[in-house]
C-alpha positions, -999 to +999 in steps of 0.1 A: -221-234+028-197-241+052-202-284+064-172-291+084-143-278+103-111-302+123-080-302+130-055-328+147-050-308+175-082-300+186-086-322+213-115-334+248-110-359+275-116-383+244-087-378+225-089-356+189-125-340+184-149-354+158-153-330+129-173-298+139-205-302+118-225-272+103-257-267+089-277-237+075-291-210+096-275-205+132-242-226+142-234-217+181-196-225+198-212-223+233-191-217+265-201-216+302-229-194+309-204-179+337-184-167+305-155-187+312-127-173+294-096-185+276-115-215+262-113-211+228-146-197+216-131-165+200-102-188+190-126-211+167-145-184+156-109-172+140-103-204+129-133-200+112-118-164+096-090-188+082-111-211+068-124-179+047-092-170+034-081-144+062-050-144+080-059-127+115-057-164+131-017-166+120-014-126+136-037-121+163-036-151+181-003-155+186-009-174+222-023-203+201+009-206+182+036-204+207+018-237+224+002-256+194+025-269+167+021-260+132-013-276+123-035-281+095-076-268+094-095-293+074-129-284+061-154-291+037-182-272+018-210-282+000-219-268-031-251-278-053-248-308-029-211-316-041-184-316-014-150-302-014-125-308+009-090-286+017-069-281+043-050-245+049-021-253+069-006-228+098+034-229+083+020-225+048-007-207+052-005-187+015-021-221-001-053-239+004-050-277-007-076-296-025-080-332-008-103-365-012-127-370+021-099-381+041-079-348+036-053-364+015-039-341-016-059-355-042-034-344-066-046-313-079-024-283-077-029-265-044-044-230-045-027-202-042-047-177-020-063-152-051-074-185-071-092-201-032-109-165-030-120-172-069-133-203-058-156-192-031-167-163-050-178-182-079-192-211-056-212-188-036-221-163-064-201-133-057-185-124-088-203-093-100-185-063-115-156-049-088-163-079-060-137-088-041-141-122-018-121-105+014-136-070+010-172-085+008-169-109+039-142-100+061-163-072+076-189-093+084-168-118+106-167-100+141-143-115+163-122-103+194-091-087+182-101-081+146-108-048+135-145-052+128-159-041+159-164-004+160-206-005+164-204+033+150-186+021+115-202-007+104-185-007+069-151-010+078-128-037+074-099-024+092-089+007+108-071+018+085-103+019+058-113+051+051-151+058+051-147+065+015-132+031+007-159+013+030-186+028+008-172+018-021-168-019-010-205-013+002-212-008-031-194-040-044-212-062-020-247-051-033-237-051-074-240-013-074-203-011-086-199-007-121-210+030-129-190+041-100-163+020-114-164+038-148-165+071-125-135+064-108-114+058-138-124+093-151-115+107-121-082+083-115-068+097-153-077+133-144-053+133-113-031+114-134-027+143-160-028+167-136-001+150-117+018+144-147+019+184-155+028+194-119+058+168-116+074+188-149+070+217-136+087+211-098+112+192-124+115+224-143+108+204-175+084+230-185+083+265-170+066+273-142+043+301-133+034+304-096+005+323-094-020+345-113+002+377-100+032+363-120+007+352-154-003+385-156+031+404-158+042+374-183+011+388-206+025+425-200+058+413-210+049+394-240+031+423-253+063+446-248+083+420-264+056+419-291+060+453-300+098+451-301+099+431-326+074+445-344+094+477-340+124+458-352+108+447-384+096+480-391+134+494-387+149+465-410+120+476-436+101+444-428+127+422-436+123+404-401+090+398-413+101+370-432+124+355-407+109+332-386+119+326-347+132+296-355+160+307-380+166+339-352+175+310-329+193+291-355+213+318-359+219+328-325+232+292-320+253+291-347+271+327-333+274+306-302+291+278-315+318+295-336+328+315-307+333+284-287+351+270-319+376+304-320+385+302-282+391+268-281+417+276-317+436+299-298+444+277-268+456+253-295+476+279-314+491+287-277+502+255-271+514+250-305+533+282-300+550+269-269+562+236-284+576+253-315+598+278-290+610+246-275+619+227-300+639+257-317+661+264-290+686+238-308+706+208-294+720+214-265+757+212-268+774+181-249+811+177-262+830+200-243+866+210-243+881+181-222+916+195-223+909+226-206+888+208-180+922+186-177+943+216-169+926+221-139+916+187-129+940+161-146+928+128-125+892+136-140+878+099-153+869+119-194+854+083-198+823+089-172+819+125-192+815+109-228+789+085-217+770+115-197+766+132-232+760+099-246+731+097-224+717+134-229+719+126-268+696+099-263+672+119-241+671+144-269+659+118-298+631+108-272+621+144-264+621+153-300+601+126-314+570+132-286+574+166-292+570+161-329+539+139-321+524+164-300+525+190-326+511+169-354+484+162-330+480+202-322+482+211-358+456+187-366+431+197-339+440+235-349+426+226-388+395+206-371+382+239-353+392+260-384+372+238-407+343+239-381+344+277-381+348+276-415+311+259-422+295+273-393+303+308-409+286+295-441+260+284-423+255+315-407+260+333-442+232+314-456+206+318-429+215+356-425+211+365-462+180+388-455+183+422-472+188+454-446+193+430-415+220+433-394+238+405-377+230+425-342+192+429-351+189+393-359+205+382-326+183+411-311+158+395-325+162+358-314+164+366-276+127+386-282+116+353-299+133+329-269+120+347-243+080+349-261+084+314-266+088+304-228+065+333-217+041+321-239+050+283-230+046+291-190+015+309-197-002+282-215+011+252-188-003+276-165-038+279-179-032+239-185-024+234-150-059+255-142-079+234-168-069+200-156-075+212-121-111+216-130-115+188-149-103+169-119-123+185-097-153+181-121-145+141-121-146+143-084-181+157-081-196+134-108-183+103-087-195+117-055-229+120-073-228+088-088-216+075-053-243+090-033-270+081-056-261+045-061-256+039-024-290+058-018-310+033-024-292+010-002-295+033+024-332+029+023-335-006+020-310-014+047-329+013+073-363-002+063-348-039+072-329-029+101-365-009+114-383-041+110-356-059+129-356-039+150-396-036+162-398-074+169-372-069+195-392-050+218-430-046+232-428-010+230-415+012+203-376+017+203-362+041+178-338+018+154-303+020+146-300+040+112-276+047+088-266+078+071-245+085+046-238+120+045-215+124+013-191+098-011-168+100+019-183+100+054-215+082+070-226+075+104-246+049+121-262+056+154-295+055+171-311+083+178-304+098+214-293+067+226-255+060+224-250+031+253-233+000+249-259-023+246-276-006+217-248-003+197-241-043+198-276-043+189-269-024+162-243-042+148-258-070+147-288-058+130-266-045+105-251-077+092-284-092+097-299-069+072-271-073+047-273-107+046-313-100+039-306-077+011-273-087-007-251-121-016-232-117+021-234-154+028-227-158+061-221-136+095-196-144+125-203-125+158-184-130+187-195-133+221-189-099+228-215-086+212-240-096+236-224-083+266-246-052+272-278-066+255-305-073+281-316-106+281-352-103+263-336-086+233-307-115+236-336-141+231-354-123+206-322-117+182-314-155+183-349-158+167-336-136+141-306-155+139-327-187+132-349-171+105-316-169+081-322-200+067-309-197+035-274-184+049-255-196+078-248-177+112-219-181+131-218-173+167-200-174+203-223-176+231-219-180+270-241-160+283-270-170+310-306-156+297-339-169+293-349-203+292-364-196+257-329-180+246-315-213+262-332-237+245-326-223+208-288-221+216-288-258+227-306-266+196-278-251+173-248-258+191-216-275+176-190-273+199-195-270+233-163-259+253-154-258+291-124-256+316-110-284+326-094-305+292-126-291+272-110-265+255-109-260+222-072-278+222-076-300+252-063-272+277-054-236+292-022-222+286-032-194+307-026-215+340+008-210+360+029-238+360+024-257+396+058-259+417+071-291+433+052-291+464+019-289+447+026-316+424+037-337+450+000-327+469-017-340+436+002-372+433-007-377+472-044-371+463-047-337+477-058-322+444-082-298+462-056-284+487-032-260+484+003-261+507-012-237+531-045-256+540-026-289+539-001-276+567-034-262+589-050-295+587-020-313+604-020-289+628-054-297+635-049-330+641-019-329+665-042-303+685-079-314+682-090-300+713-081-266+709-107-239+706-127-260+725-154-247+748-149-261+780-186-255+795 
């Protein structure tokens, strides 16, 4: 059980509040009967969720964290008469720190949340197969701004949770999950197989058939192709009967490679011929008859011409060397291509040595076999897809039936307990709320012919109390808003129902003026009382606007209850004491 909660930021008129001590059974966080808001009742219940491993205190109580520095929530559990001390800090909420009785770290490694959940599961005895701590207890912590206040969907732990997931989590809570888990795994495996084939088809890894019409067309085409293959075999004196489709496909592939190497060889030969022509043009003559040139240009510098000629000779040697290297490369590549062609031709001859079968016939046969394989493969995948879809559907049906079978007993037990409790709330026969699980993915919770707000709030309270009575759910947390529309006499009797949960804990926030008997019950289980004027949870209320300078001065002069306007009116009356006096 949770024994105590404390924090250095919890304040009242006397300073830091003493630890809040809890007992088994009903524990109340009490506010003023006027229903005063913004004093910390819901915040304290949100802190209890934080103690039990939740995060909503961090994300949904933002006004607290804007006004209060990072702080540690310290808490004590007692299990088998042994105390356990921890703290969890708002600036490092991902760990829970084991402590001594003074809330100093005891040297044990901090618990990450998963380890902390395991600790709570073990000590609260909620370690059945498939159970998780938060999915079991979170839905019973019903506090303002948490997503667990849907009176029509009491299984929900969050808005995004589907009915199907909520039902499965209830099976976990009631330790009915093992058989369901087996069926869920089988359904998941079937869905994975179906999805894998769909993915392969979408990426064209395997050929796809779009619909049954295309499947039937494929069947007709397969029959035609088989007839053509048989005719080829007959015309070739049954020579093809011994030729496997794999051999035929090999021949087609070899012929394609031969054609490729031949094209490559032709290109290389063209390049070599062009190179040879360039080389056979001969050396250019650079030496000229300079005497004739001097006759026309007697002043020309012959030495310059000689230098130009030498340059051209050097360039010619360089180009000649490069051309020789290119020629060698081209010849080598041509030889490689020819070698490949020879080897492929030999392989083709080896495979093709079947009596009375022409190459054209072999190629035709290979084409037929290839198309047959594609069509038969596509049709097979289409049938596989249908088979996998049937298997998935079957596994879904099996899972649905198993869930309904398992939840049926839970539904009956809860409805019986809810009716029994409901009958204690009234002096006349009033219909009880009813749980109705209609399928593995849908359920309703309602009071027949009565959808009033107060009736739905009462129904939610009864649902949680019934769950706590019939399962290992160790506690419930109910905010004051759940009592807002319930009639006073019913609240009194609900409080008596709460008191009967002696082996477990109930935490409520309460601020409603009801019957004297209800008031006495609340006073007897009050663990902390919150009110305005310095007795808020954190010792102050941060929703009050800051006072202006004149108001602050007025307060410092002792006029704490008068506004500036009221002060001015008083001064005016003192100056004119007889104003408005009846002279008669």
